[in-house]
C-alpha positions as CSV (number, residue, x, y, z in Angstrom):
1,M,11.7,38.1,43.5
2,C,12.7,34.9,41.8
3,V,11.5,31.7,43.4
4,G,13.3,29.3,41.1
5,C,10.2,27.9,39.4
6,G,11.9,27.7,36.0
7,A,8.9,29.1,34.1
8,C,11.2,31.7,32.3
9,I,13.6,28.9,31.1
10,E,10.8,27.1,29.4
11,V,9.7,30.1,27.3
12,C,13.1,31.6,26.5
13,P,13.7,31.2,22.7
14,A,17.3,32.2,23.1
15,Q,17.8,29.6,25.8
16,C,19.9,32.1,27.8
17,I,18.4,31.6,31.3
18,T,19.8,29.2,33.9
19,L,18.9,28.5,37.6
20,N,21.8,29.0,40.0
21,P,19.7,28.6,42.3
22,F,17.7,31.5,41.0
23,A,17.2,32.7,37.4
24,T,20.3,34.1,35.8
25,I,20.1,35.7,32.3
26,D,23.1,35.6,30.0
27,H,22.8,39.1,28.5
28,A,25.2,38.3,25.7
29,Y,22.5,36.0,24.2
30,C,19.3,37.7,25.4
31,T,17.3,39.3,22.6
32,M,15.0,41.1,25.1
33,C,12.0,39.5,23.4
34,G,9.9,39.7,26.6
35,S,8.9,36.1,26.7
36,C,10.2,35.6,30.2
37,E,8.7,38.8,31.5
38,N,5.2,38.0,30.1
39,T,5.3,34.4,31.5
40,Y,6.8,34.9,34.9
41,P,4.0,34.8,37.6
42,Y,5.9,36.7,40.3
43,D,7.0,39.9,38.4
44,A,10.7,39.2,39.1
45,I,11.7,40.0,35.5
46,G,11.0,43.5,34.2
47,W,12.6,44.5,30.9
48,T,10.1,47.4,30.4
49,E,12.0,49.5,33.0
50,V,15.3,48.8,31.4
51,L,14.0,49.6,27.9
52,T,12.5,52.9,29.0
53,K,15.9,54.0,30.4
54,V,17.7,53.1,27.2
55,E,15.2,55.0,25.0
56,E,15.4,58.2,27.0
Protein backbone atom coordinates (compact mmCIF):
# COMPACT_ATOMS: atom_id res chain seq x y z
CA MET A 1 0.00 0.00 0.00
CA CYS A 2 1.30 3.44 -0.93
CA VAL A 3 2.14 5.60 2.06
CA GLY A 4 2.92 8.73 0.02
CA CYS A 5 6.66 8.77 0.73
CA GLY A 6 7.57 9.92 -2.81
CA ALA A 7 10.49 7.50 -3.23
CA CYS A 8 9.11 6.34 -6.60
CA ILE A 9 8.90 9.92 -7.92
CA GLU A 10 12.58 10.52 -7.24
CA VAL A 11 13.75 7.49 -9.27
CA CYS A 12 11.30 7.62 -12.20
CA PRO A 13 13.27 8.50 -15.36
CA ALA A 14 10.04 9.21 -17.28
CA GLN A 15 8.80 11.56 -14.52
CA CYS A 16 5.33 10.10 -14.85
CA ILE A 17 4.47 9.63 -11.15
CA THR A 18 2.63 12.19 -9.01
CA LEU A 19 1.23 12.15 -5.47
CA ASN A 20 -2.50 12.85 -5.23
CA PRO A 21 -2.21 12.12 -2.16
CA PHE A 22 -0.88 8.67 -3.12
CA ALA A 23 1.30 7.65 -6.06
CA THR A 24 -0.43 7.86 -9.42
CA ILE A 25 1.35 6.60 -12.54
CA ASP A 26 0.57 8.17 -15.91
CA HIS A 27 0.65 4.99 -18.00
CA ALA A 28 0.80 6.99 -21.24
CA TYR A 29 4.39 7.96 -20.36
CA CYS A 30 5.51 5.02 -18.20
CA THR A 31 8.20 2.89 -19.87
CA MET A 32 7.81 0.08 -17.28
CA CYS A 33 11.54 0.29 -16.53
CA GLY A 34 10.99 -1.03 -13.00
CA SER A 35 12.86 1.76 -11.20
CA CYS A 36 9.88 2.54 -8.97
CA GLU A 37 9.26 -1.13 -8.22
CA ASN A 38 12.89 -1.75 -7.24
CA THR A 39 13.14 1.37 -5.05
CA TYR A 40 9.81 1.36 -3.28
CA PRO A 41 10.22 0.06 0.30
CA TYR A 42 6.59 -1.06 0.84
CA ASP A 43 5.95 -3.32 -2.21
CA ALA A 44 3.05 -1.15 -3.37
CA ILE A 45 4.21 -1.14 -7.01
CA GLY A 46 4.51 -4.47 -8.78
CA TRP A 47 5.04 -4.47 -12.53
CA THR A 48 6.23 -8.08 -12.53
CA GLU A 49 2.68 -9.37 -12.16
CA VAL A 50 1.40 -7.15 -14.96
CA LEU A 51 4.25 -8.16 -17.30
CA THR A 52 3.61 -11.85 -16.66
CA LYS A 53 -0.04 -11.52 -17.62
CA VAL A 54 0.82 -9.69 -20.84
CA GLU A 55 3.40 -12.28 -21.91
CA GLU A 56 1.07 -15.27 -21.44
